[in-house]
C-alpha positions in Angstrom: 5.7 -6.8 -2.9 7.9 -10.0 -2.9 7.0 -13.0 -5.1 8.1 -16.3 -3.5 8.1 -18.8 -6.0 8.7 -22.7 -5.6 8.0 -24.6 -8.7 8.7 -28.2 -7.7 5.4 -29.2 -5.7 3.5 -32.7 -6.2 -0.1 -32.8 -4.6 -2.5 -29.9 -6.2 -5.3 -31.1 -3.8 -2.7 -30.7 -0.4 -1.8 -27.1 -1.5 -5.3 -26.1 -2.4 -6.6 -27.8 1.5 -3.9 -25.5 2.7 -4.8 -22.0 0.7 -8.3 -22.4 2.0 -8.2 -23.8 5.3 -9.3 -21.4 7.8 -9.4 -23.1 10.9 -5.6 -23.1 12.1 -4.1 -19.7 10.5 -5.3 -16.3 11.5 -4.7 -14.9 8.6 -6.9 -17.2 6.5 -9.6 -15.2 6.4 -12.8 -15.7 3.6 -10.5 -17.2 1.5 -11.5 -17.1 -2.6 -10.3 -17.0 -6.2 -9.8 -13.5 -7.6 -8.2 -15.1 -11.5 -7.6 -18.4 -12.7 -6.7 -19.4 -15.9 -10.2 -19.2 -17.9 -11.9 -16.9 -15.4 -14.6 -18.7 -14.9 -13.0 -21.7 -12.6 -14.9 -22.8 -9.4 -14.5 -21.3 -6.3 -15.0 -23.3 -3.2 -14.4 -20.2 -1.2 -17.0 -18.2 -2.2 -19.6 -21.6 -4.2 -21.3 -23.7 -2.2 -21.5 -25.7 -5.1 -18.0 -26.6 -5.5 -15.3 -28.5 -3.6 -11.9 -28.5 -3.3 -12.0 -31.5 -5.7 -13.4 -30.0 -8.6 -11.0 -27.0 -8.6 -7.9 -29.5 -8.1 -9.5 -32.0 -10.9 -9.6 -29.2 -14.0 -6.2 -27.3 -13.0 -4.9 -31.3 -12.7 -6.6 -32.2 -16.4 -3.5 -31.8 -19.0 -1.4 -34.0 -16.3 -3.8 -36.2 -16.4 -4.9 -36.2 -20.2 -1.2 -37.2 -20.3 0.3 -41.0 -20.7 1.0 -42.4 -17.1 4.9 -42.9 -18.1 4.5 -39.5 -19.4 3.3 -37.6 -16.1 5.8 -34.9 -14.5 6.4 -36.2 -11.1 7.0 -32.9 -9.2 3.6 -30.8 -11.6 2.2 -28.3 -9.3 4.2 -24.8 -9.5 3.2 -22.0 -6.3 4.1 -18.6 -5.9 2.5 -16.3 -3.0 2.8 -12.4 -3.5 3.2 -10.4 -1.2 2.7 -6.9 -0.4 4.6 -5.0 1.9 2.8 -3.9 5.2 3.3 -0.6 4.7 1.2 -0.8 1.2 -2.8 0.1 1.2 -4.9 -2.8 0.9 -5.7 -3.8 -3.2 -8.9 -4.7 -4.5 -9.5 -8.2 -6.0 -9.7 -6.2 -9.4 -5.9 -4.9 -8.9 -4.7 -8.5 -7.2 -6.4 -10.4 -10.1 -4.6 -8.5 -12.4 -0.9 -8.6 -11.0 -1.6 -12.5 -10.7 -2.5 -12.9 -14.6 1.2 -10.7 -15.1 2.6 -12.9 -13.1 2.1 -15.4 -15.1 2.4 -14.3 -18.2 6.0 -13.2 -16.9 7.0 -16.0 -15.9 5.7 -18.8 -18.9 3.2 -20.2 -17.3 0.7 -18.9 -19.5 2.4 -16.5 -21.7 -0.9 -15.3 -23.6 -0.7 -13.6 -27.0 -2.0 -17.2 -28.6 0.7 -19.5 -27.0 -0.2 -22.4 -25.1 -0.3 -22.0 -21.5 -1.0 -24.1 -18.4 -3.8 -23.7 -15.6 -3.9 -22.0 -12.9 -5.5 -20.4 -9.7 -5.0 -17.1 -8.1 -6.5 -17.4 -4.4 -6.6 -14.3 -1.6 -7.3 -15.7 1.8 -5.9 -12.4 3.3 -5.3 -8.5 2.9 -1.6 -8.4 2.2 -1.2 -11.5 -0.1 -2.3 -13.6 -2.6 -1.3 -17.2 -3.8 -1.1 -19.2 -7.2 -1.0 -22.4 -8.0 0.0 -23.9 -11.3 0.1 -27.3 -13.0 3.1 -27.5 -15.1 1.8 -29.3 -18.3 0.5 -26.9 -21.2 -2.6 -27.8 -23.1 -0.7 -29.2 -25.7 1.0 -31.5 -23.4 4.2 -30.0 -23.1 6.6 -28.3 -20.3 6.2 -24.7 -19.8 8.6 -22.3 -21.2 9.1 -21.2 -17.1 13.4 -21.4 -16.4 14.7 -18.7 -14.1 10.4 -18.1 -13.1 11.6 -17.1 -9.7 14.0 -14.3 -11.3 11.1 -13.1 -13.5 8.3 -12.6 -11.8 10.5 -10.8 -9.3 11.5 -8.1 -12.1 7.6 -8.1 -13.1 6.6 -7.2 -9.7 8.9 -4.3 -9.6 7.2 -2.8 -12.5 3.8 -3.7 -10.8 5.1 -1.9 -7.6 5.7 1.4 -9.7 3.0 1.6 -11.6 0.6 0.7 -8.6 2.6 3.4 -6.4 3.6 0.5 -3.6 6.4 0.5 -1.6 9.4 -0.4 -4.3 11.4 -3.4 -3.0 15.1 -3.0 -3.7 16.7 -4.9 -6.6 18.5 -8.4 -5.9 22.0 -9.2 -7.7 21.6 -13.1 -7.2 23.7 -13.4 -4.1 21.1 -13.8 -1.5 20.5 -16.7 0.6 17.7 -19.2 -1.2 14.2 -18.6 0.6 12.8 -21.0 2.3 9.7 -22.8 0.4 5.8 -22.6 1.1 5.8 -26.3 2.4 9.1 -25.5 4.4 7.5 -22.3 6.0 3.9 -24.3 6.6 6.1 -27.3 8.1 7.4 -24.8 10.7 4.2 -23.4 11.4 3.1 -26.8 12.0 6.2 -27.9 14.4 6.1 -24.3 16.3 8.9 -23.7 15.1 10.5 -19.9 15.0 12.3 -20.6 12.3 12.4 -23.0 8.8 14.5 -26.1 9.3 16.7 -24.2 6.7 17.3 -20.7 8.1 18.1 -22.7 11.3 20.6 -24.8 10.1 21.9 -21.6 7.9 22.6 -20.1 11.1 23.8 -23.0 12.7 26.6 -23.4 10.3 27.2 -20.1 9.9 27.9 -19.6 14.2 30.1 -22.8 13.0 32.0 -21.3 10.4 32.9 -18.1 12.8 36.5 -18.2 13.5 37.3 -21.5 12.4 40.7 -22.0 10.9 40.4 -25.7 9.3 37.8 -28.4 8.3 38.5 -30.2 11.4 37.4 -28.1 13.6 34.3 -26.8 11.6 32.7 -29.8 10.8 33.4 -30.8 15.2 31.2 -27.6 16.4 28.4 -28.5 13.4 29.0 -32.2 15.4 28.6 -30.1 19.0 25.8 -28.5 17.8 23.9 -31.5 17.6 23.6 -31.7 13.3 23.7 -34.5 11.3 26.3 -34.0 8.9 27.0 -36.1 5.4 30.1 -35.8 3.4 30.7 -35.9 -0.5 34.5 -37.2 -1.1 35.7 -38.1 -4.2 37.3 -41.0 -5.4 40.7 -39.9 -4.6 39.7 -39.2 -0.8 39.5 -35.9 -0.9 36.4 -34.0 0.7 34.2 -32.2 -2.2 31.1 -31.0 -0.1 29.1 -31.9 2.9 24.9 -31.5 4.3 23.6 -30.9 7.1 20.2 -31.8 8.7 18.6 -30.8 11.9 17.8 -34.7 13.9 14.1 -34.1 14.3 13.4 -32.0 11.0 12.3 -35.6 8.9 10.4 -36.2 5.6 7.3 -37.9 4.8 9.4 -41.6 5.0 10.6 -40.4 8.7 14.4 -39.2 7.1 16.0 -37.2 7.4 15.9 -34.0 5.4 19.8 -32.9 4.7 20.7 -29.6 2.6 24.2 -28.9 1.2 25.4 -25.8 2.1 26.2 -24.5 -1.2 21.7 -24.4 -0.9 21.8 -22.4 2.7 23.6 -19.8 1.4 26.4 -19.3 -1.2 28.9 -18.7 0.7 28.5 -21.8 2.8 29.7 -24.2 0.6 32.8 -26.0 1.2 34.9 -24.4 -1.3 34.1 -20.9 -0.6 34.6 -21.7 2.9 37.7 -23.1 2.8 38.5 -19.4 1.0 38.7 -18.0 4.2 41.0 -20.0 6.1 43.8 -18.8 3.3 46.9 -16.7 4.8 47.3 -13.2 3.6 49.3 -12.4 0.5 53.6 -12.5 0.8 54.2 -9.1 2.4 50.3 -8.4 3.4 49.9 -9.1 7.4 47.3 -8.6 8.8 47.2 -4.9 10.7 48.1 -6.2 14.2 45.2 -5.7 17.1 45.7 -3.5 20.0 48.0 -5.2 23.0 45.1 -6.6 26.0 45.6 -4.6 29.1 44.6 -5.9 32.5 42.5 -8.5 30.9 43.5 -11.9 31.1 44.5 -13.5 27.6 41.4 -15.7 27.1 39.0 -14.2 29.3 35.5 -12.9 27.6 36.7 -9.4 28.2 40.3 -9.8 27.0 38.0 -11.3 23.3 35.8 -8.5 23.3 38.8 -5.4 23.7 40.7 -7.3 21.1 36.8 -7.4 18.9 36.6 -3.4 19.6 40.7 -2.9 18.4 39.9 -5.3 15.1 36.4 -3.3 14.3 38.3 -0.1 14.9 41.0 -0.8 11.9 38.3 -2.3 9.5 36.9 0.6 9.5 39.7 2.4 8.4 39.9 -0.2 6.0 36.2 0.4 4.2 36.4 4.0 4.1 40.1 3.9 2.7 40.5 0.2 1.5 40.4 -1.3 -2.0 37.2 -3.4 -3.3 37.9 -6.7 -2.8 39.9 -6.1 0.6 36.7 -4.3 1.3 34.4 -7.1 0.7 36.7 -9.6 3.2 36.4 -7.2 5.9 32.6 -7.0 5.8 32.1 -11.0 5.4 34.5 -11.0 8.5 32.4 -8.8 10.7 29.6 -11.2 9.5 31.8 -13.8 11.1 32.5 -11.2 14.4 28.1 -11.0 15.1 27.8 -14.1 15.2 30.6 -15.1 17.7 29.1 -12.1 20.0 25.5 -13.2 19.2 26.4 -16.9 20.7 28.7 -16.0 24.0 27.0 -12.6 24.8 24.8 -12.5 27.7 20.7 -13.0 27.7 20.2 -9.6 27.8 21.5 -8.6 25.1 22.0 -12.0 23.0 18.3 -11.8 21.4 19.3 -8.1 19.8 22.7 -9.5 18.4 21.5 -12.7 17.1 19.0 -10.6 15.3 21.8 -8.4 14.0 23.8 -11.2 12.6 21.2 -12.8 11.0 19.8 -9.7 9.2 23.7 -8.5 8.5 23.8 -12.5 6.8 22.6 -10.7 4.0 24.4 -7.9 3.6 28.3 -10.0 3.5 27.9 -11.3 0.1 27.9 -9.3 -3.0 28.8 -9.8 -6.4 32.7 -7.7 -5.3 34.5 -11.3 -4.8 36.1 -11.4 -1.4 40.0 -11.1 -1.0 40.7 -12.8 1.6 43.4 -12.8 3.7 44.1 -9.0 5.0 40.7 -9.6 7.3 43.0 -12.4 9.3 41.9 -9.9 12.3 39.1 -9.7 12.4 38.5 -13.7 12.0 40.8 -14.0 14.6 38.3 -11.4 17.0 35.5 -14.0 16.0 37.9 -17.2 17.1 38.5 -15.7 20.3 34.9 -14.4 21.4 33.9 -18.6 20.5 36.7 -19.3 22.2 36.8 -17.8 25.4 33.2 -18.7 26.0 30.0 -17.0 27.4 30.1 -13.6 29.0 28.8 -12.4 32.2 26.0 -9.2 31.7 27.9 -7.3 34.1 31.2 -6.1 35.6 34.1 -6.4 33.1 32.5 -8.9 30.3 29.2 -6.9 30.6 31.1 -3.7 30.1 33.7 -4.4 27.7 30.3 -5.9 25.2 29.2 -2.6 25.4 32.4 -2.0 24.0 32.9 -4.4 21.3 29.0 -3.1 20.5 30.1 0.4 20.0 33.1 -0.4 17.8 31.0 -3.0 15.5 28.0 -0.5 14.8 30.8 2.1 13.2 31.9 -0.9 11.8 28.5 -1.7 10.2 27.8 2.1 9.5 30.9 2.2 7.1 29.2 -1.3 5.2 25.8 0.8 5.1 27.8 3.5 3.5 30.6 0.8 1.2 27.3 -0.7 -0.1 25.5 2.1 -1.1 28.3 3.7 -3.0 28.9 0.4 -5.1 24.9 0.2 -5.6 24.2 -2.6 -3.5 20.3 -1.4 -2.3 19.8 -5.0 -0.7 23.0 -5.3 1.0 22.3 -1.9 2.3 19.2 -2.4 3.7 20.0 -5.6 5.4 23.1 -3.7 7.5 20.7 -0.9 8.2 18.3 -3.4 9.8 21.7 -5.0 11.5 22.4 -1.3 13.0 19.3 -0.8 14.2 19.2 -4.4 16.0 23.2 -3.3 17.7 21.8 0.0 18.7 19.3 -2.1 21.0 21.6 -4.1 21.8 24.1 -1.2 23.2 21.2 0.2 25.0 21.0 -2.6 27.0 24.4 -3.4 27.8 25.7 0.0 28.3 23.4 1.3 30.8 25.1 -0.3 33.6 28.6 0.6 33.0 27.8 4.4 31.5 25.5 4.5 34.8 28.2 3.8 37.4 30.7 6.0 35.3 27.9 8.7 35.2 27.8 8.9 39.2 31.0 9.3 39.2 31.6 12.1 37.1 28.8 13.7 39.3 30.6 13.3 41.8 33.9 14.9 40.8 35.4 17.8 42.9 34.1 20.8 40.9 38.0 22.1 40.0 38.8 18.9 38.6 35.5 18.8 36.6 35.9 22.5 35.5 39.3 21.9 34.5 38.3 18.7 32.5 35.6 21.0 30.5 38.5 23.2 29.8 40.3 20.4 28.2 37.7 19.7 26.3 36.9 23.0 25.2 40.4 23.1 23.9 40.6 20.0 22.6 37.6 19.8 20.8 36.0 23.2 20.0 33.8 22.3 17.8 32.0 19.8 19.7 32.3 20.8 23.1 29.0 22.2 23.4 27.2 18.9 21.9 29.5 16.8 24.3 28.7 19.2 27.7 24.9 19.1 26.8 24.5 15.8 26.4 23.9 12.9 29.8 27.0 11.3 29.0 29.2 14.1 29.8 29.8 13.1 33.0 30.2 9.5 32.1 33.6 11.1 29.6 34.6 13.5 32.6 35.0 10.1 35.5 37.2 8.3 32.0 39.3 11.5 31.4 39.8 11.8 35.5 40.5 8.5 35.0 43.3 8.5 32.4 45.3 11.1 34.0 44.9 9.1 36.6 46.6 6.5 34.8 49.4 9.0 33.5 48.3 9.4 30.1 47.8 13.4 28.5 43.4 13.5 28.6 44.0 16.5 25.4 45.5 14.1 23.8 43.5 11.1 24.1 40.7 13.5 22.4 42.2 14.9 20.0 43.1 11.1 18.9 40.1 9.6 19.4 37.9 12.3 17.4 40.3 12.3 14.3 40.8 8.8 13.8 36.7 9.5 12.7 33.6 12.2 12.6 31.7 12.3 15.4 29.1 14.3 14.2 26.7 12.1 13.2 26.6 9.9 16.5 23.7 10.0 18.6 25.6 10.1 21.4 29.5 11.4 20.7 30.5 11.5 24.2 29.6 8.1 24.9 31.6 7.2 21.8 34.4 9.5 23.3 34.0 7.0 27.0 34.7 4.0 25.1 37.3 4.8 22.8 39.1 6.5 25.8 39.1 3.8 27.4 39.8 1.1 25.0 43.4 2.8 24.1 44.1 3.9 27.3 43.7 0.8 28.6 41.4 1.8 31.5 39.1 -1.0 32.7 35.5 -1.3 31.0 34.0 -1.1 34.3 34.4 1.1 37.0 31.6 -0.7 39.6 34.4 -1.5 42.1 35.9 1.5 41.5 36.6 4.5 44.2 34.2 7.4 44.3 34.3 10.5 45.9 36.6 13.2 45.7 39.8 11.4 46.0 38.8 8.5 43.4 41.8 9.9 40.5 44.5 9.5 43.5 43.5 6.2 44.8 43.1 4.8 40.7 46.5 6.1 40.4 47.6 4.5 44.0 46.6 1.0 42.3 48.6 1.6 38.9 51.5 2.9 40.3 50.6 6.3 38.2 51.3 9.6 39.4 48.3 12.2 39.4 49.4 15.8 38.3 50.1 17.8 41.4 51.1 14.2 43.4 54.4 14.0 44.8 56.4 11.1 43.1 58.1 8.4 45.4 60.9 9.9 47.5 64.8 8.3 46.6 67.6 8.4 48.9 70.8 10.4 48.4 74.1 9.5 48.5 
């Protein structure tokens, strides 16, 4: 059950009009009062003789009783209280009790003989109510509604337990500020998928990803089309910034600006600057693996670096200290933002949703110790500067490789947050992992399909030999892998690795030793990408020679010798 408090409205009549409107909104059916401050307020939804003006005047009466100069400019308090989609449908009586508990807990109408505000609870859909109140008590004072949002959340946790509803993970104060109801309604009117606040948060996060200076950060914001206002001290030092969408205007036709800190706690300028700090003396970041066979600035090369950096980060989350692990989790969010921005259309939507979900998992009360996470931040930078990737060929295959490694990194983040008791962050990371899984399936289908067909066409003796290698190298996993559809893709990869001069058994043992595989959905898929990355094999093999002599012809291109193939002749003197 989620209360969403907006304590600063100014138009009681306008809010009531929205709550009782049935023509514009599909979920606005049968709007009616379920409770009010006196239990007898007029209900324009059920009483044909009652009007919105009647209800508005009743609620605003304590405000209007004050002298004009004493009336608060922002006198409307509003919250929606929404049940989880999986919860049963609550009765009007249950929603009425919930409304009374929420206004009491938040100080709007505390009860026990204390003077309260006037309020009304409107239900216009099965799964939620809206509570509207005016912020002047019956005796003409301001209510004690300090931190009413947090107090509403705490009461909602108690209500969930008592009514047997879905229990929402408690927050820790590190979440980004939710859009207000006014912002959501505005987005609906304009046909926006997300509110202006949410669009700005996503755009600013993408601008931060891999940036190394204020100049680059602000250049990216400007290139994204945002309006920017900077706040400077008298000395000229930059203190902060605000951003706005050009077409998000207030009633006076002026752009609506949001400070970075109001978009998310880690998007204030001081927190962004922390990302640019150097590693502590003598503690350089782990170097990424070399980039084989790809141009240094190509999208495929950037994705290989991303896979390597993600792999190193998994080990940090499993064995590093908390502050360094927190930095790597935060930088994983940058990598997801960068990958979503630069990937092909068939994976972009799921990657964008993964990045959006993981944003909540990137912050906790464990303060990140920046500097050690340079490899991940450099990976994000490489992704941005290498430009958009194609959805096919080496670009598409290395995208699958990078997503596969990032999935393990996000899974490690789930376990790390769970051990720390970060319930909301762990839940957000799980959601991100599901989107990554979908993105991986889209990205990997073509390259793994090619490898599968090549594996099926391998000479039977060669396939049998690699089966024996697998059983000897990974005896506990061999039966599972051989039963997976991906075994043939792995067999083709083992043949390619052998043709390139590597020992397949050594590669298998090393890949399995670095992290367990029993929990992987497809151990063969994971091994394919680990081996192709470690051995420097092309991720895409659509142009690789197939058939009985594939290994020999692959070796001839790389200058390597396959087992049983004679080496080059040398003249003897």
